[in-house]
VMD Tcl script that builds the backbone (N, CA, C; Angstrom):
set m [mol new atoms 540]
animate dup $m
set s [atomselect $m all]
$s set {name element resname resid chain x y z} {
  {N N MET 1 A 0.845 -1.187 0.000}
  {CA C MET 1 A 0.000 0.000 0.000}
  {C C MET 1 A 0.880 1.236 0.000}
  {N N SER 2 A 0.544 2.145 -0.843}
  {CA C SER 2 A 1.294 3.393 -0.952}
  {C C SER 2 A 1.096 4.259 0.292}
  {N N LYS 3 A 2.147 4.978 0.661}
  {CA C LYS 3 A 2.020 5.941 1.752}
  {C C LYS 3 A 1.256 7.172 1.283}
  {N N LYS 4 A 1.070 7.294 -0.012}
  {CA C LYS 4 A 0.323 8.395 -0.615}
  {C C LYS 4 A -0.888 7.795 -1.342}
  {N N PRO 5 A -1.917 7.439 -0.595}
  {CA C PRO 5 A -3.052 6.715 -1.191}
  {C C PRO 5 A -3.965 7.580 -2.047}
  {N N ILE 6 A -4.778 6.893 -2.829}
  {CA C ILE 6 A -5.902 7.518 -3.528}
  {C C ILE 6 A -7.136 7.164 -2.702}
  {N N ILE 7 A -7.812 8.193 -2.214}
  {CA C ILE 7 A -8.988 8.003 -1.363}
  {C C ILE 7 A -10.193 8.605 -2.071}
  {N N VAL 8 A -11.218 7.778 -2.251}
  {CA C VAL 8 A -12.412 8.198 -2.974}
  {C C VAL 8 A -13.599 8.261 -2.020}
  {N N PHE 9 A -14.414 9.290 -2.204}
  {CA C PHE 9 A -15.639 9.465 -1.433}
  {C C PHE 9 A -16.809 9.295 -2.393}
  {N N GLU 10 A -17.643 8.298 -2.134}
  {CA C GLU 10 A -18.759 7.968 -3.022}
  {C C GLU 10 A -20.092 8.111 -2.290}
  {N N GLY 11 A -21.170 8.182 -3.057}
  {CA C GLY 11 A -22.513 8.247 -2.509}
  {C C GLY 11 A -23.403 9.107 -3.379}
  {N N ILE 12 A -24.702 9.001 -3.128}
  {CA C ILE 12 A -25.664 9.780 -3.912}
  {C C ILE 12 A -25.681 11.227 -3.435}
  {N N GLU 13 A -26.445 12.055 -4.126}
  {CA C GLU 13 A -26.615 13.462 -3.755}
  {C C GLU 13 A -27.057 13.547 -2.297}
  {N N GLY 14 A -26.536 14.552 -1.612}
  {CA C GLY 14 A -26.972 14.808 -0.243}
  {C C GLY 14 A -26.462 13.830 0.797}
  {N N SER 15 A -25.499 12.986 0.429}
  {CA C SER 15 A -25.017 11.974 1.383}
  {C C SER 15 A -23.817 12.458 2.195}
  {N N GLY 16 A -23.264 13.607 1.870}
  {CA C GLY 16 A -22.178 14.159 2.666}
  {C C GLY 16 A -20.783 13.981 2.112}
  {N N LYS 17 A -20.657 13.551 0.871}
  {CA C LYS 17 A -19.337 13.334 0.263}
  {C C LYS 17 A -18.483 14.596 0.276}
  {N N SER 18 A -19.044 15.655 -0.251}
  {CA C SER 18 A -18.285 16.907 -0.361}
  {C C SER 18 A -17.898 17.437 1.008}
  {N N HIS 19 A -18.782 17.302 1.973}
  {CA C HIS 19 A -18.466 17.721 3.345}
  {C C HIS 19 A -17.291 16.907 3.894}
  {N N HIS 20 A -17.371 15.581 3.757}
  {CA C HIS 20 A -16.322 14.719 4.308}
  {C C HIS 20 A -14.972 14.936 3.637}
  {N N ILE 21 A -14.976 15.099 2.327}
  {CA C ILE 21 A -13.707 15.320 1.634}
  {C C ILE 21 A -13.101 16.664 2.061}
  {N N SER 22 A -13.941 17.658 2.302}
  {CA C SER 22 A -13.444 18.965 2.777}
  {C C SER 22 A -12.841 18.851 4.172}
  {N N VAL 23 A -13.475 18.073 5.041}
  {CA C VAL 23 A -12.946 17.866 6.400}
  {C C VAL 23 A -11.575 17.196 6.335}
  {N N VAL 24 A -11.450 16.164 5.514}
  {CA C VAL 24 A -10.167 15.464 5.375}
  {C C VAL 24 A -9.113 16.402 4.787}
  {N N SER 25 A -9.479 17.170 3.778}
  {CA C SER 25 A -8.540 18.110 3.156}
  {C C SER 25 A -8.066 19.162 4.160}
  {N N ARG 26 A -8.987 19.699 4.953}
  {CA C ARG 26 A -8.590 20.689 5.978}
  {C C ARG 26 A -7.631 20.058 6.997}
  {N N TYR 27 A -7.893 18.818 7.384}
  {CA C TYR 27 A -7.013 18.119 8.319}
  {C C TYR 27 A -5.615 17.952 7.713}
  {N N LEU 28 A -5.550 17.516 6.467}
  {CA C LEU 28 A -4.259 17.330 5.804}
  {C C LEU 28 A -3.525 18.665 5.670}
  {N N ASN 29 A -4.257 19.729 5.360}
  {CA C ASN 29 A -3.649 21.072 5.298}
  {C C ASN 29 A -3.072 21.464 6.653}
  {N N LYS 30 A -3.831 21.235 7.702}
  {CA C LYS 30 A -3.403 21.575 9.060}
  {C C LYS 30 A -2.120 20.827 9.429}
  {N N LYS 31 A -2.039 19.569 8.995}
  {CA C LYS 31 A -0.861 18.734 9.284}
  {C C LYS 31 A 0.246 18.926 8.245}
  {N N LYS 32 A 0.004 19.828 7.284}
  {CA C LYS 32 A 0.962 20.112 6.210}
  {C C LYS 32 A 1.329 18.853 5.407}
  {N N ILE 33 A 0.317 18.044 5.140}
  {CA C ILE 33 A 0.495 16.826 4.360}
  {C C ILE 33 A 0.082 17.131 2.920}
  {N N SER 34 A 0.988 16.876 1.994}
  {CA C SER 34 A 0.770 17.181 0.583}
  {C C SER 34 A -0.360 16.317 0.013}
  {N N HIS 35 A -1.325 16.991 -0.599}
  {CA C HIS 35 A -2.444 16.278 -1.205}
  {C C HIS 35 A -3.083 17.130 -2.296}
  {N N ILE 36 A -3.883 16.463 -3.108}
  {CA C ILE 36 A -4.728 17.167 -4.069}
  {C C ILE 36 A -6.159 16.712 -3.841}
  {N N LYS 37 A -7.090 17.557 -4.229}
  {CA C LYS 37 A -8.508 17.256 -4.094}
  {C C LYS 37 A -9.148 17.533 -5.445}
  {N N ILE 38 A -9.784 16.518 -6.011}
  {CA C ILE 38 A -10.483 16.700 -7.281}
  {C C ILE 38 A -11.896 16.146 -7.158}
  {N N ARG 39 A -12.734 16.507 -8.111}
  {CA C ARG 39 A -14.092 15.982 -8.133}
  {C C ARG 39 A -14.396 15.484 -9.529}
  {N N GLU 40 A -15.372 14.596 -9.589}
  {CA C GLU 40 A -15.826 14.118 -10.892}
  {C C GLU 40 A -17.332 14.260 -10.978}
  {N N PRO 41 A -17.851 14.740 -12.076}
  {CA C PRO 41 A -17.040 15.349 -13.122}
  {C C PRO 41 A -16.481 16.677 -12.630}
  {N N GLY 42 A -15.422 17.090 -13.209}
  {CA C GLY 42 A -14.737 18.320 -12.824}
  {C C GLY 42 A -13.327 17.994 -12.396}
  {N N GLY 43 A -12.672 18.933 -11.756}
  {CA C GLY 43 A -11.334 18.667 -11.236}
  {C C GLY 43 A -10.234 19.430 -11.937}
  {N N ASN 44 A -10.468 19.820 -13.163}
  {CA C ASN 44 A -9.520 20.656 -13.908}
  {C C ASN 44 A -10.328 21.469 -14.919}
  {N N PRO 45 A -9.726 22.453 -15.557}
  {CA C PRO 45 A -10.520 23.331 -16.448}
  {C C PRO 45 A -11.342 22.602 -17.511}
  {N N ASN 46 A -10.771 21.612 -18.189}
  {CA C ASN 46 A -11.529 20.900 -19.219}
  {C C ASN 46 A -12.652 20.060 -18.622}
  {N N SER 47 A -12.356 19.388 -17.518}
  {CA C SER 47 A -13.386 18.581 -16.861}
  {C C SER 47 A -14.505 19.451 -16.315}
  {N N GLU 48 A -14.174 20.637 -15.857}
  {CA C GLU 48 A -15.207 21.548 -15.353}
  {C C GLU 48 A -16.136 21.994 -16.488}
  {N N LYS 49 A -15.598 22.169 -17.688}
  {CA C LYS 49 A -16.438 22.507 -18.848}
  {C C LYS 49 A -17.412 21.361 -19.137}
  {N N ILE 50 A -16.900 20.138 -19.071}
  {CA C ILE 50 A -17.747 18.961 -19.299}
  {C C ILE 50 A -18.795 18.856 -18.187}
  {N N ARG 51 A -18.390 19.142 -16.946}
  {CA C ARG 51 A -19.314 19.108 -15.804}
  {C C ARG 51 A -20.503 20.044 -16.047}
  {N N LYS 52 A -20.214 21.263 -16.496}
  {CA C LYS 52 A -21.290 22.230 -16.752}
  {C C LYS 52 A -22.269 21.697 -17.790}
  {N N LEU 53 A -21.743 21.037 -18.801}
  {CA C LEU 53 A -22.582 20.465 -19.852}
  {C C LEU 53 A -23.443 19.322 -19.306}
  {N N ILE 54 A -22.836 18.411 -18.537}
  {CA C ILE 54 A -23.550 17.256 -17.986}
  {C C ILE 54 A -24.660 17.696 -17.033}
  {N N LEU 55 A -24.337 18.621 -16.128}
  {CA C LEU 55 A -25.268 18.975 -15.058}
  {C C LEU 55 A -26.262 20.071 -15.432}
  {N N ASN 56 A -26.087 20.674 -16.606}
  {CA C ASN 56 A -26.970 21.747 -17.037}
  {C C ASN 56 A -28.413 21.252 -17.107}
  {N N ASN 57 A -29.312 22.020 -16.520}
  {CA C ASN 57 A -30.728 21.639 -16.498}
  {C C ASN 57 A -31.357 21.567 -17.884}
  {N N LYS 58 A -30.757 22.210 -18.858}
  {CA C LYS 58 A -31.286 22.167 -20.219}
  {C C LYS 58 A -30.754 20.970 -21.007}
  {N N SER 59 A -29.736 20.276 -20.458}
  {CA C SER 59 A -29.184 19.099 -21.132}
  {C C SER 59 A -30.153 17.934 -20.995}
  {N N ASN 60 A -30.245 17.166 -22.058}
  {CA C ASN 60 A -31.128 16.003 -22.056}
  {C C ASN 60 A -30.463 14.888 -22.861}
  {N N PHE 61 A -29.300 14.437 -22.379}
  {CA C PHE 61 A -28.533 13.431 -23.099}
  {C C PHE 61 A -29.127 12.045 -22.912}
  {N N ASN 62 A -28.935 11.199 -23.931}
  {CA C ASN 62 A -29.304 9.803 -23.721}
  {C C ASN 62 A -28.252 9.178 -22.798}
  {N N LYS 63 A -28.549 8.008 -22.280}
  {CA C LYS 63 A -27.696 7.391 -21.252}
  {C C LYS 63 A -26.274 7.101 -21.750}
  {N N ASN 64 A -26.108 6.795 -23.029}
  {CA C ASN 64 A -24.766 6.502 -23.547}
  {C C ASN 64 A -23.936 7.773 -23.698}
  {N N THR 65 A -24.570 8.850 -24.149}
  {CA C THR 65 A -23.867 10.131 -24.244}
  {C C THR 65 A -23.449 10.587 -22.856}
  {N N ASP 66 A -24.362 10.438 -21.890}
  {CA C ASP 66 A -24.073 10.790 -20.498}
  {C C ASP 66 A -22.826 10.039 -20.012}
  {N N LEU 67 A -22.806 8.724 -20.240}
  {CA C LEU 67 A -21.656 7.905 -19.838}
  {C C LEU 67 A -20.369 8.412 -20.486}
  {N N LEU 68 A -20.417 8.655 -21.779}
  {CA C LEU 68 A -19.212 9.069 -22.492}
  {C C LEU 68 A -18.728 10.448 -22.040}
  {N N LEU 69 A -19.636 11.324 -21.674}
  {CA C LEU 69 A -19.231 12.626 -21.137}
  {C C LEU 69 A -18.540 12.458 -19.781}
  {N N TYR 70 A -19.072 11.596 -18.936}
  {CA C TYR 70 A -18.411 11.322 -17.649}
  {C C TYR 70 A -17.018 10.735 -17.870}
  {N N MET 71 A -16.909 9.837 -18.826}
  {CA C MET 71 A -15.609 9.227 -19.115}
  {C C MET 71 A -14.644 10.260 -19.703}
  {N N ALA 72 A -15.155 11.184 -20.485}
  {CA C ALA 72 A -14.304 12.252 -21.035}
  {C C ALA 72 A -13.766 13.118 -19.896}
  {N N ALA 73 A -14.622 13.443 -18.931}
  {CA C ALA 73 A -14.172 14.226 -17.769}
  {C C ALA 73 A -13.115 13.439 -16.984}
  {N N ARG 74 A -13.326 12.145 -16.821}
  {CA C ARG 74 A -12.338 11.306 -16.121}
  {C C ARG 74 A -11.028 11.265 -16.889}
  {N N SER 75 A -11.103 11.159 -18.197}
  {CA C SER 75 A -9.902 11.127 -19.022}
  {C C SER 75 A -9.055 12.374 -18.798}
  {N N GLU 76 A -9.719 13.515 -18.665}
  {CA C GLU 76 A -9.004 14.768 -18.403}
  {C C GLU 76 A -8.344 14.757 -17.016}
  {N N ASN 77 A -8.949 14.079 -16.060}
  {CA C ASN 77 A -8.393 14.014 -14.701}
  {C C ASN 77 A -7.255 13.008 -14.548}
  {N N ILE 78 A -7.185 12.048 -15.427}
  {CA C ILE 78 A -6.158 11.001 -15.307}
  {C C ILE 78 A -4.754 11.600 -15.300}
  {N N ASP 79 A -4.522 12.631 -16.108}
  {CA C ASP 79 A -3.195 13.267 -16.121}
  {C C ASP 79 A -2.843 13.844 -14.749}
  {N N ILE 80 A -3.812 14.484 -14.110}
  {CA C ILE 80 A -3.587 15.044 -12.769}
  {C C ILE 80 A -3.285 13.923 -11.780}
  {N N ILE 81 A -4.054 12.849 -11.867}
  {CA C ILE 81 A -3.863 11.717 -10.956}
  {C C ILE 81 A -2.489 11.094 -11.171}
  {N N LYS 82 A -2.108 10.875 -12.422}
  {CA C LYS 82 A -0.810 10.267 -12.717}
  {C C LYS 82 A 0.347 11.132 -12.214}
  {N N LYS 83 A 0.243 12.454 -12.369}
  {CA C LYS 83 A 1.311 13.353 -11.910}
  {C C LYS 83 A 1.476 13.306 -10.392}
  {N N SER 84 A 0.384 13.090 -9.672}
  {CA C SER 84 A 0.433 13.095 -8.209}
  {C C SER 84 A 0.545 11.703 -7.605}
  {N N PHE 85 A 0.345 10.665 -8.404}
  {CA C PHE 85 A 0.335 9.286 -7.919}
  {C C PHE 85 A 1.642 8.957 -7.190}
  {N N ASN 86 A 1.524 8.482 -5.960}
  {CA C ASN 86 A 2.640 8.130 -5.071}
  {C C ASN 86 A 3.482 9.332 -4.641}
  {N N LYS 87 A 3.067 10.552 -5.005}
  {CA C LYS 87 A 3.782 11.757 -4.583}
  {C C LYS 87 A 2.948 12.556 -3.583}
  {N N LYS 88 A 1.630 12.498 -3.734}
  {CA C LYS 88 A 0.702 13.213 -2.877}
  {C C LYS 88 A -0.491 12.312 -2.585}
  {N N ILE 89 A -1.157 12.564 -1.476}
  {CA C ILE 89 A -2.429 11.903 -1.227}
  {C C ILE 89 A -3.431 12.500 -2.219}
  {N N ILE 90 A -4.223 11.638 -2.821}
  {CA C ILE 90 A -5.213 12.080 -3.800}
  {C C ILE 90 A -6.600 11.827 -3.226}
  {N N LEU 91 A -7.372 12.888 -3.073}
  {CA C LEU 91 A -8.750 12.806 -2.600}
  {C C LEU 91 A -9.666 13.051 -3.789}
  {N N ILE 92 A -10.621 12.145 -4.013}
  {CA C ILE 92 A -11.515 12.278 -5.161}
  {C C ILE 92 A -12.969 12.210 -4.698}
  {N N ASP 93 A -13.722 13.235 -5.065}
  {CA C ASP 93 A -15.152 13.298 -4.796}
  {C C ASP 93 A -15.852 12.660 -5.992}
  {N N ARG 94 A -16.227 11.403 -5.866}
  {CA C ARG 94 A -16.824 10.520 -6.887}
  {C C ARG 94 A -15.753 10.002 -7.854}
  {N N PHE 95 A -15.919 8.723 -8.209}
  {CA C PHE 95 A -14.981 8.151 -9.179}
  {C C PHE 95 A -15.654 6.960 -9.855}
  {N N THR 96 A -14.964 5.867 -10.024}
  {CA C THR 96 A -15.452 4.752 -10.834}
  {C C THR 96 A -16.729 4.120 -10.286}
  {N N ASP 97 A -16.855 4.014 -8.964}
  {CA C ASP 97 A -18.074 3.416 -8.402}
  {C C ASP 97 A -19.298 4.268 -8.732}
  {N N SER 98 A -19.132 5.578 -8.757}
  {CA C SER 98 A -20.261 6.444 -9.116}
  {C C SER 98 A -20.712 6.175 -10.547}
  {N N THR 99 A -19.766 5.974 -11.434}
  {CA C THR 99 A -20.128 5.702 -12.826}
  {C C THR 99 A -20.937 4.418 -12.909}
  {N N ILE 100 A -20.490 3.385 -12.205}
  {CA C ILE 100 A -21.229 2.110 -12.233}
  {C C ILE 100 A -22.584 2.271 -11.546}
  {N N ALA 101 A -22.612 2.906 -10.380}
  {CA C ALA 101 A -23.873 3.054 -9.647}
  {C C ALA 101 A -24.899 3.868 -10.444}
  {N N TYR 102 A -24.477 5.005 -10.975}
  {CA C TYR 102 A -25.416 5.875 -11.689}
  {C C TYR 102 A -25.740 5.357 -13.083}
  {N N GLN 103 A -24.707 5.085 -13.868}
  {CA C GLN 103 A -24.956 4.737 -15.258}
  {C C GLN 103 A -25.462 3.300 -15.424}
  {N N HIS 104 A -24.949 2.356 -14.645}
  {CA C HIS 104 A -25.425 0.974 -14.772}
  {C C HIS 104 A -26.672 0.727 -13.929}
  {N N TYR 105 A -26.522 0.856 -12.607}
  {CA C TYR 105 A -27.658 0.543 -11.736}
  {C C TYR 105 A -28.799 1.547 -11.878}
  {N N GLY 106 A -28.483 2.810 -12.098}
  {CA C GLY 106 A -29.523 3.826 -12.217}
  {C C GLY 106 A -30.132 3.935 -13.596}
  {N N MET 107 A -29.269 3.885 -14.634}
  {CA C MET 107 A -29.752 4.147 -15.999}
  {C C MET 107 A -29.753 2.930 -16.910}
  {N N GLY 108 A -29.133 1.834 -16.470}
  {CA C GLY 108 A -29.182 0.611 -17.261}
  {C C GLY 108 A -28.132 0.462 -18.343}
  {N N VAL 109 A -27.056 1.233 -18.292}
  {CA C VAL 109 A -25.973 1.084 -19.276}
  {C C VAL 109 A -25.228 -0.231 -18.986}
  {N N ASP 110 A -24.797 -0.896 -20.024}
  {CA C ASP 110 A -24.074 -2.167 -19.914}
  {C C ASP 110 A -22.848 -2.012 -19.003}
  {N N ILE 111 A -22.808 -2.799 -17.935}
  {CA C ILE 111 A -21.714 -2.698 -16.963}
  {C C ILE 111 A -20.369 -3.071 -17.582}
  {N N ASN 112 A -20.369 -3.984 -18.544}
  {CA C ASN 112 A -19.106 -4.382 -19.175}
  {C C ASN 112 A -18.498 -3.232 -19.986}
  {N N LEU 113 A -19.333 -2.423 -20.604}
  {CA C LEU 113 A -18.845 -1.246 -21.320}
  {C C LEU 113 A -18.192 -0.276 -20.340}
  {N N ILE 114 A -18.851 -0.034 -19.214}
  {CA C ILE 114 A -18.307 0.875 -18.201}
  {C C ILE 114 A -16.972 0.354 -17.681}
  {N N LYS 115 A -16.912 -0.935 -17.368}
  {CA C LYS 115 A -15.667 -1.521 -16.850}
  {C C LYS 115 A -14.549 -1.452 -17.876}
  {N N THR 116 A -14.870 -1.694 -19.130}
  {CA C THR 116 A -13.866 -1.633 -20.202}
  {C C THR 116 A -13.304 -0.220 -20.342}
  {N N LEU 117 A -14.183 0.769 -20.342}
  {CA C LEU 117 A -13.732 2.162 -20.458}
  {C C LEU 117 A -12.895 2.571 -19.250}
  {N N ASN 118 A -13.327 2.181 -18.047}
  {CA C ASN 118 A -12.546 2.498 -16.842}
  {C C ASN 118 A -11.171 1.835 -16.888}
  {N N LYS 119 A -11.141 0.576 -17.288}
  {CA C LYS 119 A -9.865 -0.146 -17.365}
  {C C LYS 119 A -8.925 0.530 -18.360}
  {N N TYR 120 A -9.458 0.949 -19.486}
  {CA C TYR 120 A -8.656 1.638 -20.497}
  {C C TYR 120 A -8.100 2.955 -19.952}
  {N N LEU 121 A -8.935 3.729 -19.278}
  {CA C LEU 121 A -8.503 5.034 -18.771}
  {C C LEU 121 A -7.569 4.924 -17.571}
  {N N LEU 122 A -7.845 4.010 -16.654}
  {CA C LEU 122 A -7.087 3.949 -15.406}
  {C C LEU 122 A -5.775 3.182 -15.531}
  {N N LYS 123 A -5.677 2.286 -16.499}
  {CA C LYS 123 A -4.486 1.448 -16.667}
  {C C LYS 123 A -4.124 0.812 -15.320}
  {N N ASN 124 A -3.020 1.210 -14.694}
  {CA C ASN 124 A -2.582 0.559 -13.448}
  {C C ASN 124 A -2.833 1.431 -12.214}
  {N N ILE 125 A -3.771 2.328 -12.280}
  {CA C ILE 125 A -4.107 3.170 -11.125}
  {C C ILE 125 A -5.144 2.439 -10.285}
  {N N ASP 126 A -4.801 2.177 -9.041}
  {CA C ASP 126 A -5.712 1.496 -8.128}
  {C C ASP 126 A -6.120 2.420 -6.992}
  {N N ILE 127 A -7.362 2.329 -6.608}
  {CA C ILE 127 A -7.896 3.101 -5.495}
  {C C ILE 127 A -7.463 2.410 -4.204}
  {N N SER 128 A -6.965 3.196 -3.249}
  {CA C SER 128 A -6.523 2.633 -1.970}
  {C C SER 128 A -7.690 2.445 -1.010}
  {N N PHE 129 A -8.545 3.445 -0.907}
  {CA C PHE 129 A -9.689 3.413 0.004}
  {C C PHE 129 A -10.887 4.062 -0.657}
  {N N THR 130 A -12.054 3.492 -0.394}
  {CA C THR 130 A -13.301 4.113 -0.824}
  {C C THR 130 A -14.207 4.242 0.386}
  {N N PHE 131 A -14.689 5.453 0.615}
  {CA C PHE 131 A -15.663 5.700 1.673}
  {C C PHE 131 A -17.014 5.901 1.014}
  {N N LEU 132 A -17.981 5.082 1.405}
  {CA C LEU 132 A -19.329 5.181 0.861}
  {C C LEU 132 A -20.234 5.871 1.870}
  {N N ASN 133 A -20.799 6.994 1.465}
  {CA C ASN 133 A -21.773 7.717 2.281}
  {C C ASN 133 A -23.166 7.315 1.824}
  {N N THR 134 A -24.031 6.993 2.766}
  {CA C THR 134 A -25.421 6.695 2.436}
  {C C THR 134 A -26.319 7.726 3.114}
  {N N VAL 135 A -27.529 7.823 2.618}
  {CA C VAL 135 A -28.486 8.782 3.170}
  {C C VAL 135 A -29.895 8.193 3.014}
  {N N ASN 136 A -30.744 8.416 4.018}
  {CA C ASN 136 A -32.124 7.942 3.882}
  {C C ASN 136 A -32.928 8.950 3.057}
  {N N GLN 137 A -34.110 8.512 2.614}
  {CA C GLN 137 A -34.924 9.334 1.708}
  {C C GLN 137 A -35.314 10.670 2.331}
  {N N LYS 138 A -35.678 10.657 3.601}
  {CA C LYS 138 A -36.104 11.894 4.270}
  {C C LYS 138 A -34.965 12.918 4.272}
  {N N ASN 139 A -33.763 12.483 4.689}
  {CA C ASN 139 A -32.616 13.395 4.722}
  {C C ASN 139 A -32.201 13.836 3.326}
  {N N LEU 140 A -32.298 12.936 2.356}
  {CA C LEU 140 A -31.976 13.297 0.970}
  {C C LEU 140 A -32.870 14.452 0.517}
  {N N LYS 141 A -34.173 14.313 0.718}
  {CA C LYS 141 A -35.113 15.365 0.306}
  {C C LYS 141 A -34.807 16.680 1.021}
  {N N GLU 142 A -34.547 16.611 2.311}
  {CA C GLU 142 A -34.253 17.820 3.089}
  {C C GLU 142 A -32.975 18.503 2.605}
  {N N ARG 143 A -31.936 17.714 2.356}
  {CA C ARG 143 A -30.658 18.276 1.920}
  {C C ARG 143 A -30.761 18.891 0.531}
  {N N LEU 144 A -31.535 18.267 -0.350}
  {CA C LEU 144 A -31.708 18.831 -1.689}
  {C C LEU 144 A -32.500 20.142 -1.624}
  {N N LYS 145 A -33.473 20.226 -0.716}
  {CA C LYS 145 A -34.253 21.462 -0.545}
  {C C LYS 145 A -33.368 22.617 -0.088}
  {N N MET 146 A -32.314 22.315 0.676}
  {CA C MET 146 A -31.442 23.360 1.221}
  {C C MET 146 A -30.457 23.913 0.191}
  {N N ARG 147 A -30.294 23.242 -0.938}
  {CA C ARG 147 A -29.351 23.708 -1.956}
  {C C ARG 147 A -29.850 24.975 -2.622}
  {N N LYS 148 A -28.915 25.875 -2.901}
  {CA C LYS 148 A -29.249 27.153 -3.533}
  {C C LYS 148 A -29.783 26.951 -4.945}
  {N N SER 149 A -29.181 26.029 -5.670}
  {CA C SER 149 A -29.658 25.713 -7.019}
  {C C SER 149 A -29.496 24.223 -7.258}
  {N N LEU 150 A -30.386 23.683 -8.044}
  {CA C LEU 150 A -30.376 22.251 -8.333}
  {C C LEU 150 A -29.938 22.020 -9.771}
  {N N ASN 151 A -29.039 21.041 -9.973}
  {CA C ASN 151 A -28.664 20.651 -11.330}
  {C C ASN 151 A -29.560 19.484 -11.745}
  {N N ARG 152 A -29.406 19.020 -12.964}
  {CA C ARG 152 A -30.325 17.988 -13.451}
  {C C ARG 152 A -30.199 16.671 -12.685}
  {N N TYR 153 A -29.034 16.380 -12.093}
  {CA C TYR 153 A -28.879 15.159 -11.309}
  {C C TYR 153 A -29.508 15.281 -9.916}
  {N N ASP 154 A -29.828 16.491 -9.490}
  {CA C ASP 154 A -30.512 16.707 -8.218}
  {C C ASP 154 A -32.019 16.561 -8.369}
  {N N LYS 155 A -32.503 16.392 -9.577}
  {CA C LYS 155 A -33.941 16.431 -9.834}
  {C C LYS 155 A -34.537 15.092 -10.245}
  {N N PHE 156 A -33.785 14.016 -10.118}
  {CA C PHE 156 A -34.328 12.710 -10.478}
  {C C PHE 156 A -35.369 12.263 -9.458}
  {N N ASP 157 A -36.187 11.337 -9.867}
  {CA C ASP 157 A -37.194 10.735 -9.009}
  {C C ASP 157 A -36.509 9.966 -7.871}
  {N N ILE 158 A -37.145 9.915 -6.722}
  {CA C ILE 158 A -36.562 9.255 -5.551}
  {C C ILE 158 A -36.250 7.780 -5.829}
  {N N SER 159 A -37.017 7.141 -6.704}
  {CA C SER 159 A -36.757 5.727 -7.029}
  {C C SER 159 A -35.410 5.575 -7.744}
  {N N PHE 160 A -35.010 6.587 -8.516}
  {CA C PHE 160 A -33.700 6.558 -9.176}
  {C C PHE 160 A -32.587 6.558 -8.129}
  {N N TYR 161 A -32.679 7.465 -7.152}
  {CA C TYR 161 A -31.658 7.528 -6.108}
  {C C TYR 161 A -31.599 6.230 -5.307}
  {N N LYS 162 A -32.751 5.621 -5.119}
  {CA C LYS 162 A -32.810 4.343 -4.397}
  {C C LYS 162 A -32.038 3.264 -5.166}
  {N N LYS 163 A -32.261 3.196 -6.479}
  {CA C LYS 163 A -31.546 2.225 -7.321}
  {C C LYS 163 A -30.043 2.489 -7.280}
  {N N VAL 164 A -29.660 3.757 -7.353}
  {CA C VAL 164 A -28.240 4.111 -7.363}
  {C C VAL 164 A -27.601 3.776 -6.024}
  {N N GLN 165 A -28.258 4.142 -4.919}
  {CA C GLN 165 A -27.690 3.830 -3.606}
  {C C GLN 165 A -27.592 2.320 -3.396}
  {N N ASN 166 A -28.601 1.567 -3.840}
  {CA C ASN 166 A -28.518 0.104 -3.763}
  {C C ASN 166 A -27.370 -0.417 -4.611}
  {N N GLY 167 A -27.120 0.229 -5.747}
  {CA C GLY 167 A -25.979 -0.142 -6.585}
  {C C GLY 167 A -24.662 0.075 -5.856}
  {N N PHE 168 A -24.536 1.215 -5.174}
  {CA C PHE 168 A -23.335 1.465 -4.366}
  {C C PHE 168 A -23.161 0.382 -3.303}
  {N N LEU 169 A -24.257 0.001 -2.648}
  {CA C LEU 169 A -24.184 -1.024 -1.600}
  {C C LEU 169 A -23.767 -2.381 -2.173}
  {N N LYS 170 A -24.280 -2.722 -3.360}
  {CA C LYS 170 A -23.869 -3.963 -4.025}
  {C C LYS 170 A -22.372 -3.932 -4.340}
  {N N LEU 171 A -21.911 -2.798 -4.852}
  {CA C LEU 171 A -20.478 -2.667 -5.165}
  {C C LEU 171 A -19.625 -2.821 -3.909}
  {N N SER 172 A -20.064 -2.255 -2.810}
  {CA C SER 172 A -19.272 -2.351 -1.572}
  {C C SER 172 A -19.217 -3.789 -1.085}
  {N N LYS 173 A -20.298 -4.541 -1.257}
  {CA C LYS 173 A -20.293 -5.956 -0.857}
  {C C LYS 173 A -19.357 -6.769 -1.743}
  {N N ILE 174 A -19.361 -6.479 -3.035}
  {CA C ILE 174 A -18.475 -7.170 -3.971}
  {C C ILE 174 A -17.018 -6.898 -3.593}
  {N N LYS 175 A -16.702 -5.634 -3.312}
  {CA C LYS 175 A -15.327 -5.275 -2.939}
  {C C LYS 175 A -14.928 -5.918 -1.624}
  {N N LYS 176 A -15.859 -5.974 -0.681}
  {CA C LYS 176 A -15.564 -6.579 0.625}
  {C C LYS 176 A -15.233 -8.060 0.453}
  {N N LYS 177 A -15.992 -8.760 -0.412}
  {CA C LYS 177 A -15.731 -10.188 -0.673}
  {C C LYS 177 A -14.368 -10.382 -1.325}
  {N N SER 178 A -13.975 -9.458 -2.219}
  {CA C SER 178 A -12.697 -9.617 -2.917}
  {C C SER 178 A -11.510 -9.370 -1.994}
  {N N ILE 179 A -11.740 -8.618 -0.899}
  {CA C ILE 179 A -10.663 -8.360 0.069}
  {C C ILE 179 A -10.453 -9.570 0.972}
  {N N ASN 180 A -11.561 -10.233 1.343}
  {CA C ASN 180 A -11.477 -11.377 2.275}
  {C C ASN 180 A -10.969 -12.628 1.630}
}
mol reanalyze $m
mol bondsrecalc $m
mol representation Tube
mol addrep $m
């Protein structure tokens, strides 16, 4: 295990990912520990442009276009990850599990396509730790109401979020079995 791990924070909207990654980043700053913090989609200027397109309320992409846009944003972040790999702690707000949970479990995109694209983009980059945040329906609704503005991913039906969160839970069980 690298002393400079890649740590990913996963979960649906309103589950506390961004809060937790900020807390960890502030702690690392306080301890003067070198790290980077990125988000997906987003994380660098090109990925942020793609993020605006994906999350825009006027966007209405089909599920395959949506997947490919997320992968394009990830492709832009891979250079940042590679430059910092084993040199700095890397904190990522959403990553490969989000793609599988949202695009496969939520939208029905072929999981083998997602895995193939991730394998191609990540090559030999392995995640050291993944923290999964979950949220119940009541808290999800309350947290979304508190947001100043909602993007198109904040406006899905509650059944969609349920499918996605269940997808995250399935992924965590699969990973737990592979560790044991």
